[in-house]
VOPAGU-2260 file (C-alpha; in pm, 1 decimal, decimal comma):
REM VOPAGU-2260
SITE   aa  ch    i         X         Y         Z
SITE  MET   A    0    7377,8    3725,5   -2241,2
SITE  PHE   A    1    7143,5    4020,7   -2188,2
SITE  ASN   A    2    7085,6    4139,0   -1832,0
SITE  ILE   A    3    6723,8    4234,1   -1760,1
SITE  ALA   A    4    6588,4    4457,8   -1485,7
SITE  LEU   A    5    6235,1    4347,7   -1396,3
SITE  PHE   A    6    5996,8    4612,1   -1264,2
SITE  GLY   A    7    5710,8    4451,5   -1073,2
SITE  ALA   A    8    5716,3    4127,1    -877,2
SITE  GLY   A    9    5343,0    4057,5    -885,4
SITE  ARG   A   10    5149,9    3801,0   -1085,3
SITE  ILE   A   11    5263,5    3911,1   -1431,7
SITE  GLY   A   12    5614,2    3987,6   -1305,2
SITE  GLN   A   13    5646,6    3630,3   -1188,8
SITE  VAL   A   14    5552,4    3506,3   -1536,6
SITE  HIS   A   15    5816,5    3724,9   -1696,1
SITE  ALA   A   16    6078,1    3631,1   -1437,6
SITE  ALA   A   17    6042,7    3263,4   -1528,9
SITE  ASN   A   18    6057,6    3334,7   -1902,6
SITE  ILE   A   19    6361,5    3561,6   -1863,2
SITE  ASN   A   20    6537,3    3294,5   -1658,7
SITE  ASN   A   21    6445,6    3011,6   -1895,8
SITE  HIS   A   22    6565,8    3185,5   -2210,3
SITE  PRO   A   23    6928,8    3104,1   -2303,4
SITE  GLU   A   24    7005,2    3464,5   -2404,4
SITE  THR   A   25    6860,3    3655,9   -2107,4
SITE  ASN   A   26    6942,0    3676,9   -1740,2
SITE  LEU   A   27    6720,3    3810,5   -1461,5
SITE  TYR   A   28    6970,9    4060,6   -1328,8
SITE  SER   A   29    6758,3    4260,2   -1084,3
SITE  VAL   A   30    6406,7    4310,1    -948,1
SITE  ILE   A   31    6252,0    4644,5    -861,1
SITE  ASP   A   32    5933,7    4653,7    -653,8
SITE  PRO   A   33    5832,5    4869,1    -354,0
SITE  TYR   A   34    5689,8    4553,7    -192,8
SITE  LEU   A   35    6021,7    4409,3     -82,6
SITE  PRO   A   36    5901,2    4062,3      27,6
SITE  GLY   A   37    5771,0    3998,3    -325,4
SITE  ALA   A   38    6092,7    4122,0    -482,0
SITE  GLN   A   39    6301,8    3918,2    -241,1
SITE  LYS   A   40    6114,9    3601,2    -332,2
SITE  LEU   A   41    6207,0    3641,4    -699,2
SITE  VAL   A   42    6563,2    3739,4    -613,3
SITE  ASP   A   43    6604,8    3424,1    -406,6
SITE  SER   A   44    6451,3    3205,5    -676,4
SITE  TYR   A   45    6664,0    3334,2    -963,5
SITE  GLN   A   46    6985,8    3453,3    -797,6
SITE  ALA   A   47    6918,2    3814,1    -893,0
SITE  LYS   A   48    6945,2    4126,1    -680,8
SITE  ILE   A   49    6717,4    4402,5    -559,8
SITE  GLN   A   50    6770,2    4746,8    -709,7
SITE  SER   A   51    6597,4    5083,1    -686,0
SITE  VAL   A   52    6456,1    5246,8    -997,7
SITE  GLU   A   53    6750,7    5484,7   -1012,4
SITE  GLU   A   54    7009,1    5209,3    -963,7
SITE  ALA   A   55    6863,3    4997,2   -1243,5
SITE  MET   A   56    6834,0    5283,4   -1487,9
SITE  LEU   A   57    7191,8    5402,8   -1427,6
SITE  ASP   A   58    7350,1    5055,7   -1415,8
SITE  PRO   A   59    7555,8    4996,9   -1734,6
SITE  ASN   A   60    7517,6    4621,0   -1683,9
SITE  VAL   A   61    7140,5    4644,3   -1744,4
SITE  HIS   A   62    7073,8    4597,6   -2115,6
SITE  GLY   A   63    6695,9    4585,7   -2112,9
SITE  VAL   A   64    6397,9    4646,6   -1886,1
SITE  CYS   A   65    6081,0    4443,6   -1843,6
SITE  ILE   A   66    5803,0    4662,1   -1703,3
SITE  GLY   A   67    5522,8    4469,3   -1535,2
SITE  SER   A   68    5453,2    4710,6   -1251,2
SITE  ALA   A   69    5133,5    4905,7   -1178,2
SITE  THR   A   70    4978,8    5079,9   -1479,7
SITE  ASP   A   71    5032,4    5429,9   -1343,2
SITE  THR   A   72    5411,0    5370,9   -1336,2
SITE  HIS   A   73    5450,9    5256,9   -1697,3
SITE  ALA   A   74    5494,5    5589,2   -1875,7
SITE  ASN   A   75    5748,1    5724,5   -1626,3
SITE  LEU   A   76    5952,9    5405,3   -1637,4
SITE  ILE   A   77    5945,5    5395,1   -2017,7
SITE  GLU   A   78    6075,4    5750,7   -2033,9
SITE  LEU   A   79    6353,5    5681,9   -1783,7
SITE  ALA   A   80    6457,1    5370,9   -1972,8
SITE  ALA   A   81    6458,4    5555,9   -2304,4
SITE  VAL   A   82    6672,2    5839,6   -2166,2
SITE  ASN   A   83    6917,4    5588,7   -2019,7
SITE  GLY   A   84    6945,9    5376,1   -2332,9
SITE  LYS   A   85    6770,1    5063,3   -2206,7
SITE  ILE   A   86    6575,8    4853,4   -2458,1
SITE  ILE   A   87    6216,7    4836,7   -2334,7
SITE  PHE   A   88    5951,0    4572,8   -2294,2
SITE  CYS   A   89    5636,3    4703,4   -2124,6
SITE  GLU   A   90    5305,0    4542,6   -2046,8
SITE  LYS   A   91    5004,3    4725,2   -2186,3
SITE  PRO   A   92    4895,6    4997,1   -2144,0
SITE  ILE   A   93    5152,7    5273,8   -2165,8
SITE  ASP   A   94    4898,5    5485,9   -1979,1
SITE  LEU   A   95    4521,8    5527,1   -1957,1
SITE  GLU   A   96    4532,9    5886,5   -2086,5
SITE  LEU   A   97    4606,7    5946,0   -2454,3
SITE  SER   A   98    4788,9    6272,7   -2391,6
SITE  ARG   A   99    5026,6    6098,9   -2151,3
SITE  VAL   A  100    5083,0    5815,4   -2398,4
SITE  ARG   A  101    5174,9    6062,8   -2670,9
SITE  ASP   A  102    5410,8    6256,3   -2444,7
SITE  CYS   A  103    5581,4    5931,9   -2347,5
SITE  LEU   A  104    5619,3    5813,9   -2705,9
SITE  SER   A  105    5774,6    6145,0   -2805,4
SITE  VAL   A  106    6052,4    6076,2   -2553,8
SITE  VAL   A  107    6097,0    5722,1   -2686,9
SITE  ASN   A  108    6112,7    5849,3   -3044,2
SITE  GLU   A  109    6352,6    6128,8   -2952,2
SITE  HIS   A  110    6599,7    5878,6   -2808,4
SITE  LYS   A  111    6531,1    5618,8   -3081,4
SITE  THR   A  112    6483,2    5348,5   -2817,8
SITE  PRO   A  113    6324,7    5015,8   -2920,1
SITE  LEU   A  114    5996,3    4962,2   -2733,3
SITE  LEU   A  115    5792,5    4641,7   -2745,0
SITE  LEU   A  116    5443,7    4668,7   -2598,2
SITE  GLY   A  117    5299,1    4355,7   -2443,2
SITE  PHE   A  118    4985,4    4275,1   -2639,1
SITE  ASN   A  119    5065,6    3909,9   -2583,1
SITE  ARG   A  120    4777,0    3765,3   -2785,7
SITE  ARG   A  121    4958,9    3861,9   -3104,9
SITE  TYR   A  122    5211,2    3590,3   -3014,5
SITE  ASP   A  123    4965,0    3311,6   -2940,9
SITE  PRO   A  124    5052,4    3022,7   -3176,6
SITE  GLN   A  125    4686,2    2956,4   -3264,2
SITE  PHE   A  126    4606,9    3316,6   -3354,0
SITE  ARG   A  127    4932,4    3359,3   -3545,2
SITE  GLN   A  128    4855,7    3047,8   -3748,9
SITE  LEU   A  129    4513,1    3192,1   -3831,1
SITE  LYS   A  130    4670,1    3517,4   -3949,9
SITE  LYS   A  131    4937,0    3328,5   -4145,2
SITE  GLN   A  132    4671,2    3133,5   -4333,7
SITE  LEU   A  133    4484,2    3455,2   -4410,4
SITE  ASP   A  134    4803,6    3616,4   -4540,5
SITE  MET   A  135    4871,3    3306,9   -4752,7
SITE  GLY   A  136    4536,0    3359,4   -4923,6
SITE  ASN   A  137    4377,9    3040,1   -4796,0
SITE  ILE   A  138    4035,1    3202,6   -4750,5
SITE  GLY   A  139    4078,5    3484,9   -4999,2
SITE  THR   A  140    3974,4    3834,1   -4895,5
SITE  ALA   A  141    3868,0    3867,8   -4532,9
SITE  GLU   A  142    3502,4    3965,4   -4496,1
SITE  SER   A  143    3407,6    3933,0   -4129,3
SITE  LEU   A  144    3598,3    3876,7   -3807,7
SITE  VAL   A  145    3438,9    3772,0   -3478,9
SITE  ILE   A  146    3644,4    3780,5   -3157,2
SITE  THR   A  147    3490,9    3633,9   -2842,5
SITE  SER   A  148    3662,5    3713,2   -2513,8
SITE  ARG   A  149    3498,0    3632,3   -2181,8
SITE  ASP   A  150    3667,6    3630,0   -1841,0
SITE  PRO   A  151    3572,4    3348,7   -1601,7
SITE  SER   A  152    3457,4    3592,5   -1332,3
SITE  PRO   A  153    3443,7    3968,1   -1279,6
SITE  PRO   A  154    3711,7    4160,6   -1093,1
SITE  PRO   A  155    3620,7    4348,8    -774,3
SITE  ALA   A  156    3417,8    4661,9    -843,1
SITE  GLU   A  157    3700,9    4866,9    -693,4
SITE  TYR   A  158    3923,3    4748,3    -977,6
SITE  SER   A  159    3696,9    4920,1   -1230,6
SITE  LYS   A  160    3776,4    5255,7   -1073,7
SITE  VAL   A  161    4150,7    5223,0   -1141,3
SITE  SER   A  162    4157,3    5004,2   -1454,1
SITE  GLY   A  163    4010,7    5258,9   -1691,2
SITE  GLY   A  164    3697,8    5050,7   -1744,5
SITE  MET   A  165    3628,5    4738,7   -1948,2
SITE  PHE   A  166    3693,9    4889,1   -2291,7
SITE  ARG   A  167    4036,2    5028,6   -2193,2
SITE  ASP   A  168    4134,7    4732,9   -1974,5
SITE  MET   A  169    3989,4    4422,6   -2138,7
SITE  SER   A  170    3851,1    4503,6   -2484,0
SITE  VAL   A  171    4171,9    4682,9   -2578,6
SITE  HIS   A  172    4338,0    4342,6   -2634,7
SITE  ASP   A  173    4069,0    4250,4   -2885,4
SITE  LEU   A  174    4076,3    4591,2   -3050,8
SITE  ASP   A  175    4448,5    4541,5   -3106,9
SITE  MET   A  176    4382,7    4194,8   -3246,8
SITE  THR   A  177    4144,3    4330,3   -3511,9
SITE  ARG   A  178    4423,8    4552,4   -3646,7
SITE  PHE   A  179    4679,5    4272,0   -3619,2
SITE  ILE   A  180    4470,8    4010,5   -3799,0
SITE  LEU   A  181    4314,9    4227,3   -4071,1
SITE  GLY   A  182    4625,5    4441,2   -4123,0
SITE  GLU   A  183    4442,5    4771,9   -4152,5
SITE  ASP   A  184    4297,4    5045,5   -3935,0
SITE  PRO   A  185    3920,2    5073,6   -3891,6
SITE  VAL   A  186    3723,0    5368,7   -4024,7
SITE  SER   A  187    3434,2    5354,7   -3778,1
SITE  ILE   A  188    3336,8    5198,5   -3447,2
SITE  THR   A  189    3004,6    5133,0   -3274,3
SITE  ALA   A  190    2979,2    4999,5   -2920,2
SITE  HIS   A  191    2712,3    4890,1   -2675,6
SITE  GLY   A  192    2757,5    4797,8   -2311,5
SITE  SER   A  193    2559,9    4705,0   -2004,8
SITE  CYS   A  194    2602,2    4571,7   -1654,4
SITE  MET   A  195    2466,1    4216,0   -1636,1
SITE  VAL   A  196    2707,2    4041,6   -1400,5
SITE  ASP   A  197    2771,8    4254,1   -1091,4
SITE  PRO   A  198    2559,6    4560,9   -1003,8
SITE  ALA   A  199    2853,1    4700,0    -804,9
SITE  ILE   A  200    3051,5    4732,1   -1128,3
SITE  GLY   A  201    2773,3    4945,8   -1270,8
SITE  GLN   A  202    2765,6    5155,0    -955,3
SITE  ALA   A  203    3139,3    5212,1   -1002,9
SITE  GLY   A  204    3063,2    5355,5   -1347,5
SITE  ASP   A  205    3174,6    5058,7   -1556,0
SITE  ILE   A  206    3019,3    4780,7   -1764,3
SITE  ASP   A  207    3074,9    4405,6   -1762,0
SITE  THR   A  208    2906,5    4308,4   -2091,0
SITE  GLY   A  209    2985,1    4466,9   -2424,9
SITE  VAL   A  210    2978,3    4439,9   -2802,8
SITE  ILE   A  211    3194,3    4645,1   -3039,9
SITE  VAL   A  212    3158,7    4658,7   -3418,4
SITE  LEU   A  213    3434,6    4800,7   -3638,1
SITE  GLU   A  214    3427,5    4874,0   -4010,6
SITE  PHE   A  215    3748,0    4867,5   -4215,3
SITE  PRO   A  216    3849,0    5037,6   -4541,9
SITE  SER   A  217    3838,8    4704,3   -4726,7
SITE  GLY   A  218    3475,0    4659,0   -4627,2
SITE  ALA   A  219    3553,9    4392,6   -4367,7
SITE  ILE   A  220    3357,5    4407,6   -4043,0
SITE  ALA   A  221    3490,3    4296,8   -3704,7
SITE  THR   A  222    3268,9    4216,4   -3408,1
SITE  ILE   A  223    3407,8    4190,5   -3056,0
SITE  ILE   A  224    3200,8    4016,5   -2788,0
SITE  ASN   A  225    3312,9    4072,0   -2428,9
SITE  SER   A  226    3189,2    3960,6   -2090,2
SITE  ARG   A  227    3333,0    3955,9   -1740,8
SITE  ARG   A  228    3162,7    3621,6   -1672,6
SITE  SER   A  229    3196,6    3278,4   -1824,0
SITE  SER   A  230    3079,0    2989,0   -1607,3
SITE  TYR   A  231    3269,6    2736,8   -1821,3
SITE  GLY   A  232    3618,7    2890,5   -1810,5
SITE  TYR   A  233    3825,6    3148,9   -1997,4
SITE  ASP   A  234    3649,1    3183,1   -2331,9
SITE  GLN   A  235    3888,1    3293,0   -2609,2
SITE  ARG   A  236    3783,4    3231,8   -2969,1
SITE  VAL   A  237    3844,7    3386,1   -3309,7
SITE  GLU   A  238    3646,3    3325,9   -3628,4
SITE  LEU   A  239    3746,0    3478,4   -3960,8
SITE  HIS   A  240    3523,6    3440,5   -4267,3
SITE  GLY   A  241    3653,0    3507,9   -4616,3
SITE  GLN   A  242    3546,7    3474,5   -4977,0
SITE  LYS   A  243    3683,8    3118,6   -5002,6
SITE  GLY   A  244    3628,7    2976,3   -4656,0
SITE  LEU   A  245    3644,6    3008,5   -4281,7
SITE  LEU   A  246    3929,3    3010,3   -4029,1
SITE  GLN   A  247    3860,7    2932,6   -3663,6
SITE  ALA   A  248    4079,6    2928,9   -3353,7
SITE  GLY   A  249    3885,5    2770,0   -3071,7
SITE  ASN   A  250    3936,9    2748,3   -2697,9
SITE  MET   A  251    4238,3    2574,8   -2553,6
SITE  LYS   A  252    4110,1    2317,9   -2303,4
SITE  GLU   A  253    4243,6    2173,3   -1980,6
SITE  ASN   A  254    4278,8    1842,4   -2164,7
SITE  LEU   A  255    4170,8    1699,6   -2500,5
SITE  VAL   A  256    4002,7    1384,8   -2368,4
SITE  GLN   A  257    3635,3    1348,5   -2456,7
SITE  TYR   A  258    3388,6    1105,0   -2304,3
SITE  TRP   A  259    3121,9     965,3   -2535,3
SITE  GLY   A  260    2837,6     761,8   -2388,3
SITE  ASP   A  261    2463,7     709,5   -2369,0
SITE  ASN   A  262    2410,3    1050,8   -2215,0
SITE  GLY   A  263    2605,4    1241,6   -2476,9
SITE  CYS   A  264    2954,1    1381,8   -2509,1
SITE  ILE   A  265    3156,2    1541,5   -2229,8
SITE  SER   A  266    3480,2    1732,6   -2276,9
SITE  ALA   A  267    3704,2    1939,9   -2052,3
SITE  LYS   A  268    3642,9    2308,5   -1996,6
SITE  PRO   A  269    3864,6    2585,0   -2138,5
SITE  HIS   A  270    4165,4    2687,8   -1933,0
SITE  PRO   A  271    4069,6    2874,5   -1613,2
SITE  PHE   A  272    4234,0    3209,6   -1697,5
SITE  PHE   A  273    4490,6    3398,7   -1903,9
SITE  LEU   A  274    4807,9    3268,4   -1733,7
SITE  GLU   A  275    4728,4    2915,0   -1846,1
SITE  ARG   A  276    4565,1    3002,1   -2179,3
SITE  TYR   A  277    4842,3    3232,0   -2297,2
SITE  GLN   A  278    5144,3    3058,0   -2147,3
SITE  GLU   A  279    5292,1    2984,9   -2490,5
SITE  ALA   A  280    5214,9    3338,5   -2605,0
SITE  PHE   A  281    5415,0    3487,7   -2317,1
SITE  ILE   A  282    5710,4    3263,4   -2404,5
SITE  ALA   A  283    5694,6    3354,2   -2774,8
SITE  GLU   A  284    5660,0    3722,3   -2688,0
SITE  TRP   A  285    5978,6    3706,2   -2480,1
SITE  GLN   A  286    6158,2    3529,9   -2764,0
SITE  HIS   A  287    6061,8    3818,3   -2989,0
SITE  PHE   A  288    6188,5    4071,0   -2735,0
SITE  THR   A  289    6516,7    3882,5   -2716,9
SITE  ASP   A  290    6543,2    3915,6   -3095,1
SITE  VAL   A  291    6487,9    4291,0   -3051,9
SITE  LEU   A  292    6760,0    4303,2   -2785,7
SITE  ALA   A  293    6999,1    4124,9   -3019,2
SITE  GLY   A  294    6921,3    4359,0   -3307,4
SITE  ARG   A  295    6776,3    4079,5   -3518,3
SITE  CYS   A  296    6446,8    4260,9   -3573,7
SITE  GLU   A  297    6235,0    4563,1   -3485,7
SITE  PRO   A  298    5946,9    4538,9   -3234,3
SITE  GLU   A  299    5636,9    4392,2   -3398,2
SITE  CYS   A  300    5405,8    4563,8   -3150,3
SITE  SER   A  301    5527,8    4918,3   -3098,3
SITE  GLY   A  302    5424,1    5209,6   -2884,8
SITE  ALA   A  303    5225,8    5335,9   -3184,1
SITE  ASP   A  304    5020,4    5014,9   -3172,7
SITE  GLY   A  305    4949,7    5079,8   -2805,8
SITE  GLU   A  306    4837,1    5432,6   -2886,4
SITE  ALA   A  307    4613,3    5306,2   -3169,2
SITE  ALA   A  308    4444,6    5050,2   -2943,0
SITE  LEU   A  309    4373,6    5313,8   -2679,4
SITE  VAL   A  310    4229,6    5546,9   -2944,0
SITE  LEU   A  311    3987,8    5268,5   -3040,2
SITE  ALA   A  312    3896,8    5200,4   -2676,8
SITE  GLU   A  313    3823,7    5570,6   -2623,5
SITE  ALA   A  314    3610,7    5576,6   -2939,0
SITE  ALA   A  315    3419,7    5268,9   -2821,4
SITE  LEU   A  316    3346,4    5441,3   -2491,5
SITE  GLU   A  317    3228,5    5753,8   -2673,7
SITE  SER   A  318    3002,8    5546,0   -2898,6
SITE  MET   A  319    2848,0    5363,8   -2603,9
SITE  ASN   A  320    2786,9    5686,7   -2411,9
SITE  THR   A  321    2641,3    5878,3   -2707,3
SITE  GLY   A  322    2463,7    5597,6   -2889,0
SITE  LYS   A  323    2636,7    5703,0   -3211,8
SITE  THR   A  324    2879,1    5546,5   -3455,8
SITE  ILE   A  325    3216,8    5716,8   -3424,5
SITE  LEU   A  326    3408,7    5790,1   -3743,8
SITE  LEU   A  327    3783,8    5742,6   -3712,4
């Protein structure tokens, strides 16, 4: 049984707490959060205990850490865990600044500590099946990839000021998915963005509507379509066209019942947001981390993948601001 110290008792921390508790090989050992009422709630629910950062890092009974705290704490916690020999799972991003990411990864590499970065969409069963069929040759050589990702509603404008902006915060998931699905790094990126949903987001210096186009060495082209607004639910779709056919992974819906009648066809909307849509992905991601803890495999999504995704997000921002295609 692997004891896990959970950093962060907020929304994503609560998801991880349940998955840690439900897995037969992991135990929620402790919770670390400066907001003690939130930490205490998880402690009471899962018979864990509250620890400080220092206590968790120095505790020999802690085998691994799950970092779901505020973004600006990630790099410091990763470094502390690496120095103290704790196997690391961390939600994306490592940091919003590339220089800080690289400094952090140098510490991880120096101590040879396994680090799994939480790009959870890689573990979604639908997307993994799509990639599996591509790798099996079912559609031949990949030619074009289209990823659609639209949030149901925009975050507060204040969030834009601390999130790093839409490309670093939201599009970065899709940028990672292009590398994951196609299995290669892009050679160029072109991006366009505007503010169509909430003028306050634009006033905060961010965008809420964007399109990114990436070219790959094989000749494949990936197009990412992002929006902070979708009146019909959390819109998450992938379409991959190849020389012998097409692979599609559509939206997961609240239910699969359809009504057919004189006035047409009515079906349920997509899931309301990411917690529902990617529930299975979070569970599969934790299973993979448990395999890393047990030494059965290496992390599929490493710190280097997190760095690569941030490099692409930065390049997308540069392209949008300059109106030029950025060579990578």
